TITIVO-159089 format. One record per residue (C-alpha): residue in one letter; residue number from 1; z, y, x. Coordinates in steps of 0.05 Angstrom, whole numbers, padded with zeros to 5 digits. Example, Ala and Ser with C-alpha at 12.3 -4.5 7.8 and 13.67 -1.06 7.14 Angstrom:
<atom><aa>A</aa><i>1</i><c3>00156</c3><c2>-00090</c2><c1>00246</c1></atom>
<atom><aa>S</aa><i>2</i><c3>00143</c3><c2>-00021</c2><c1>00273</c1></atom>
END
This chain:
<atom><aa>M</aa><i>1</i><c3>00146</c3><c2>-00193</c2><c1>00026</c1></atom>
<atom><aa>K</aa><i>2</i><c3>00163</c3><c2>-00135</c2><c1>-00019</c1></atom>
<atom><aa>F</aa><i>3</i><c3>00116</c3><c2>-00081</c2><c1>-00047</c1></atom>
<atom><aa>F</aa><i>4</i><c3>00127</c3><c2>-00005</c2><c1>-00039</c1></atom>
<atom><aa>D</aa><i>5</i><c3>00090</c3><c2>00047</c2><c1>-00081</c1></atom>
<atom><aa>F</aa><i>6</i><c3>00089</c3><c2>00114</c2><c1>-00044</c1></atom>
<atom><aa>Y</aa><i>7</i><c3>00072</c3><c2>00175</c2><c1>-00085</c1></atom>
<atom><aa>N</aa><i>8</i><c3>00091</c3><c2>00235</c2><c1>-00042</c1></atom>
<atom><aa>P</aa><i>9</i><c3>00066</c3><c2>00265</c2><c1>00001</c1></atom>
<atom><aa>Y</aa><i>10</i><c3>00005</c3><c2>00216</c2><c1>-00006</c1></atom>
<atom><aa>I</aa><i>11</i><c3>-00008</c3><c2>00156</c2><c1>-00049</c1></atom>
<atom><aa>A</aa><i>12</i><c3>-00003</c3><c2>00087</c2><c1>-00017</c1></atom>
<atom><aa>L</aa><i>13</i><c3>00016</c3><c2>00017</c2><c1>-00032</c1></atom>
<atom><aa>I</aa><i>14</i><c3>00048</c3><c2>-00019</c2><c1>00026</c1></atom>
<atom><aa>K</aa><i>15</i><c3>00069</c3><c2>-00093</c2><c1>00032</c1></atom>
<atom><aa>A</aa><i>16</i><c3>00128</c3><c2>-00099</c2><c1>00078</c1></atom>
<atom><aa>E</aa><i>17</i><c3>00190</c3><c2>-00142</c2><c1>00092</c1></atom>
<atom><aa>N</aa><i>18</i><c3>00239</c3><c2>-00085</c2><c1>00073</c1></atom>
<atom><aa>E</aa><i>19</i><c3>00243</c3><c2>-00011</c2><c1>00058</c1></atom>
<atom><aa>E</aa><i>20</i><c3>00252</c3><c2>00011</c2><c1>00131</c1></atom>
<atom><aa>Q</aa><i>21</i><c3>00190</c3><c2>-00027</c2><c1>00153</c1></atom>
<atom><aa>A</aa><i>22</i><c3>00150</c3><c2>00001</c2><c1>00094</c1></atom>
<atom><aa>K</aa><i>23</i><c3>00172</c3><c2>00074</c2><c1>00113</c1></atom>
<atom><aa>E</aa><i>24</i><c3>00154</c3><c2>00059</c2><c1>00187</c1></atom>
<atom><aa>K</aa><i>25</i><c3>00084</c3><c2>00034</c2><c1>00169</c1></atom>
<atom><aa>Y</aa><i>26</i><c3>00074</c3><c2>00092</c2><c1>00120</c1></atom>
<atom><aa>V</aa><i>27</i><c3>00087</c3><c2>00141</c2><c1>00176</c1></atom>
<atom><aa>E</aa><i>28</i><c3>00042</c3><c2>00101</c2><c1>00223</c1></atom>
<atom><aa>W</aa><i>29</i><c3>-00015</c3><c2>00088</c2><c1>00178</c1></atom>
<atom><aa>V</aa><i>30</i><c3>-00014</c3><c2>00147</c2><c1>00128</c1></atom>
<atom><aa>A</aa><i>31</i><c3>00026</c3><c2>00208</c2><c1>00140</c1></atom>
<atom><aa>N</aa><i>32</i><c3>00045</c3><c2>00214</c2><c1>00214</c1></atom>
<atom><aa>D</aa><i>33</i><c3>00111</c3><c2>00246</c2><c1>00191</c1></atom>
<atom><aa>E</aa><i>34</i><c3>00169</c3><c2>00218</c2><c1>00152</c1></atom>
<atom><aa>G</aa><i>35</i><c3>00184</c3><c2>00283</c2><c1>00118</c1></atom>
<atom><aa>D</aa><i>36</i><c3>00206</c3><c2>00278</c2><c1>00046</c1></atom>
<atom><aa>L</aa><i>37</i><c3>00177</c3><c2>00210</c2><c1>00025</c1></atom>
<atom><aa>E</aa><i>38</i><c3>00180</c3><c2>00190</c2><c1>-00047</c1></atom>
<atom><aa>F</aa><i>39</i><c3>00168</c3><c2>00117</c2><c1>-00066</c1></atom>
<atom><aa>D</aa><i>40</i><c3>00193</c3><c2>00058</c2><c1>-00105</c1></atom>
<atom><aa>E</aa><i>41</i><c3>00198</c3><c2>-00016</c2><c1>-00092</c1></atom>
<atom><aa>I</aa><i>42</i><c3>00153</c3><c2>-00049</c2><c1>-00146</c1></atom>
<atom><aa>E</aa><i>43</i><c3>00146</c3><c2>-00120</c2><c1>-00171</c1></atom>
<atom><aa>K</aa><i>44</i><c3>00090</c3><c2>-00165</c2><c1>-00142</c1></atom>
<atom><aa>D</aa><i>45</i><c3>00053</c3><c2>-00167</c2><c1>-00210</c1></atom>
<atom><aa>H</aa><i>46</i><c3>00052</c3><c2>-00091</c2><c1>-00212</c1></atom>
<atom><aa>A</aa><i>47</i><c3>00025</c3><c2>-00089</c2><c1>-00139</c1></atom>
<atom><aa>I</aa><i>48</i><c3>-00029</c3><c2>-00138</c2><c1>-00158</c1></atom>
<atom><aa>V</aa><i>49</i><c3>-00053</c3><c2>-00094</c2><c1>-00214</c1></atom>
<atom><aa>K</aa><i>50</i><c3>-00051</c3><c2>-00032</c2><c1>-00172</c1></atom>
<atom><aa>F</aa><i>51</i><c3>-00086</c3><c2>-00066</c2><c1>-00115</c1></atom>
<atom><aa>S</aa><i>52</i><c3>-00140</c3><c2>-00097</c2><c1>-00159</c1></atom>
<atom><aa>Q</aa><i>53</i><c3>-00158</c3><c2>-00030</c2><c1>-00189</c1></atom>
<atom><aa>A</aa><i>54</i><c3>-00165</c3><c2>00003</c2><c1>-00117</c1></atom>
<atom><aa>R</aa><i>55</i><c3>-00232</c3><c2>00021</c2><c1>-00093</c1></atom>
<atom><aa>D</aa><i>56</i><c3>-00257</c3><c2>00018</c2><c1>-00022</c1></atom>
<atom><aa>E</aa><i>57</i><c3>-00289</c3><c2>00074</c2><c1>00018</c1></atom>
<atom><aa>H</aa><i>58</i><c3>-00357</c3><c2>00062</c2><c1>-00017</c1></atom>
<atom><aa>G</aa><i>59</i><c3>-00326</c3><c2>00065</c2><c1>-00089</c1></atom>
<atom><aa>N</aa><i>60</i><c3>-00328</c3><c2>-00011</c2><c1>-00099</c1></atom>
<atom><aa>L</aa><i>61</i><c3>-00270</c3><c2>-00050</c2><c1>-00127</c1></atom>
<atom><aa>V</aa><i>62</i><c3>-00233</c3><c2>-00094</c2><c1>-00074</c1></atom>
<atom><aa>P</aa><i>63</i><c3>-00261</c3><c2>-00165</c2><c1>-00079</c1></atom>
<atom><aa>V</aa><i>64</i><c3>-00211</c3><c2>-00216</c2><c1>-00107</c1></atom>
<atom><aa>D</aa><i>65</i><c3>-00216</c3><c2>-00261</c2><c1>-00044</c1></atom>
<atom><aa>E</aa><i>66</i><c3>-00192</c3><c2>-00200</c2><c1>-00003</c1></atom>
<atom><aa>I</aa><i>67</i><c3>-00138</c3><c2>-00186</c2><c1>-00050</c1></atom>
<atom><aa>L</aa><i>68</i><c3>-00111</c3><c2>-00255</c2><c1>-00050</c1></atom>
<atom><aa>E</aa><i>69</i><c3>-00117</c3><c2>-00261</c2><c1>00026</c1></atom>
<atom><aa>Q</aa><i>70</i><c3>-00079</c3><c2>-00195</c2><c1>00039</c1></atom>
<atom><aa>L</aa><i>71</i><c3>-00024</c3><c2>-00214</c2><c1>-00015</c1></atom>
<atom><aa>Q</aa><i>72</i><c3>-00013</c3><c2>-00281</c2><c1>00015</c1></atom>
<atom><aa>S</aa><i>73</i><c3>-00010</c3><c2>-00257</c2><c1>00088</c1></atom>
<atom><aa>T</aa><i>74</i><c3>00060</c3><c2>-00252</c2><c1>00118</c1></atom>
<atom><aa>Q</aa><i>75</i><c3>00040</c3><c2>-00189</c2><c1>00156</c1></atom>
<atom><aa>P</aa><i>76</i><c3>00056</c3><c2>-00117</c2><c1>00134</c1></atom>
<atom><aa>E</aa><i>77</i><c3>-00005</c3><c2>-00089</c2><c1>00100</c1></atom>
<atom><aa>L</aa><i>78</i><c3>-00031</c3><c2>-00021</c2><c1>00075</c1></atom>
<atom><aa>L</aa><i>79</i><c3>-00061</c3><c2>-00045</c2><c1>00008</c1></atom>
<atom><aa>V</aa><i>80</i><c3>-00080</c3><c2>00024</c2><c1>-00021</c1></atom>
<atom><aa>I</aa><i>81</i><c3>-00085</c3><c2>00092</c2><c1>00009</c1></atom>
<atom><aa>D</aa><i>82</i><c3>-00095</c3><c2>00160</c2><c1>-00022</c1></atom>
<atom><aa>G</aa><i>83</i><c3>-00171</c3><c2>00173</c2><c1>-00033</c1></atom>
<atom><aa>S</aa><i>84</i><c3>-00165</c3><c2>00242</c2><c1>-00005</c1></atom>
<atom><aa>L</aa><i>85</i><c3>-00146</c3><c2>00212</c2><c1>00063</c1></atom>
<atom><aa>N</aa><i>86</i><c3>-00209</c3><c2>00169</c2><c1>00073</c1></atom>
END
């Protein structure tokens, strides 16, 4: 799996098989419109750091076991979403 760091129009970190799947999941889970998406593919280590610093809807850090489970999964995942969308 690869990791995609979206920063426009909303912040999101998505794990997907490829760029097309990442854009598809971004539209489905985050923006509902492809519009002018801006994002970069990032290394797994960078994604781990970003994900480990994310906070849930209650302001708590994501538990380590959840981070590991989602990173090891072979399914596309929305790992981080813009806080203004919660």
